[in-house]
N, C-alpha and C positions, 0 to 999 in steps of 0.2 A: 477583530478576529474574523477571518474569512472561513467559510465552510467550503472546502474544495473537493470537487468530484475527480476521482482517479478512474481513468478508463483503460489504462494499459500499464504494462510492466516490462522490464528487461531482467533477464537472468543470464549469467555466464553460459550456462548450458540449459536451454529451455526444457529439456526432457529429464534433467536430473532432479531427483527428489531430495538431494542433499545440498545442492547449491542454492544459496539464498538470492533474494531479489536484490538487484543492484540499483535500479532506477524505477521511479513511479512517475506517471505523467498523464496528460490529457492533450493530445494533438489538436483537438478542436479549440481548446483554450490556449494553445501555443505555449505549453510548459512541459518540462521534463526535469526532474530533480533527482540527484543521487539519494539513495535510501538514508544516508546519514543526515542530509539536510531536512528530509521529511521528519525523521526521528527528533532532531533538534527543534523543529518548528512545533511539533506536538508537545514535547517536554517543556518548552518555553511558553506554551499557551499562546503562540502566535497565530496558528491556524488549526482547524480541525480538517480531517480528510475522511472521505467515505467512498464506497463503491455503490453502484446501482446495478445489480444483476437480476434480470427478469423482474424488474419492478421492486425488488427488495433492497432496502438500504442496509449496508454493512459499514458501521463506523470502524475506522482504522485506529488501532491501539498499539502502543509500544509494549513488547513483551521482553522481559529479561531472560534470555536463554543461556545455556551453558557456554556458548561461544560469543556472548555479548548480546546487545539489544537487537531486536528485529521487529518487523511490523506484521500485524495480522488483523483480520476483520472480526468484529463481534456483531452479531445480529440476534435479536430475540434473546439476549443474555447468554448466548453460546458462542464460544470461539469457533471460527471456521476458516477455511482457506479460499474465500472468494477471490482474493488477489491472484492466486495461481490460475484461476479460470479466465482472467482477463487476457486480451490479445497482446502480442509482442509490440512494443513501441518501435517506431522507425529510428 
């Protein structure tokens, strides 16, 4: 199982608070995956994913929401939205 650093995201509308993340990735590591592939990888225990914002690690977890599963970070035992603070992927 690989521990994978996520450094960027894509959203359909970057400024929308209602549109979800469509892709996660790391251009330095030359990868960009659809959200569904990241969710499947986490649920199948194939990979773990995390962010590193200002030196703070945030582990990415799958959350079951009213509109289906989505990804979110958890750091220090608290859910937060570090993913949304990441830059847009090319």
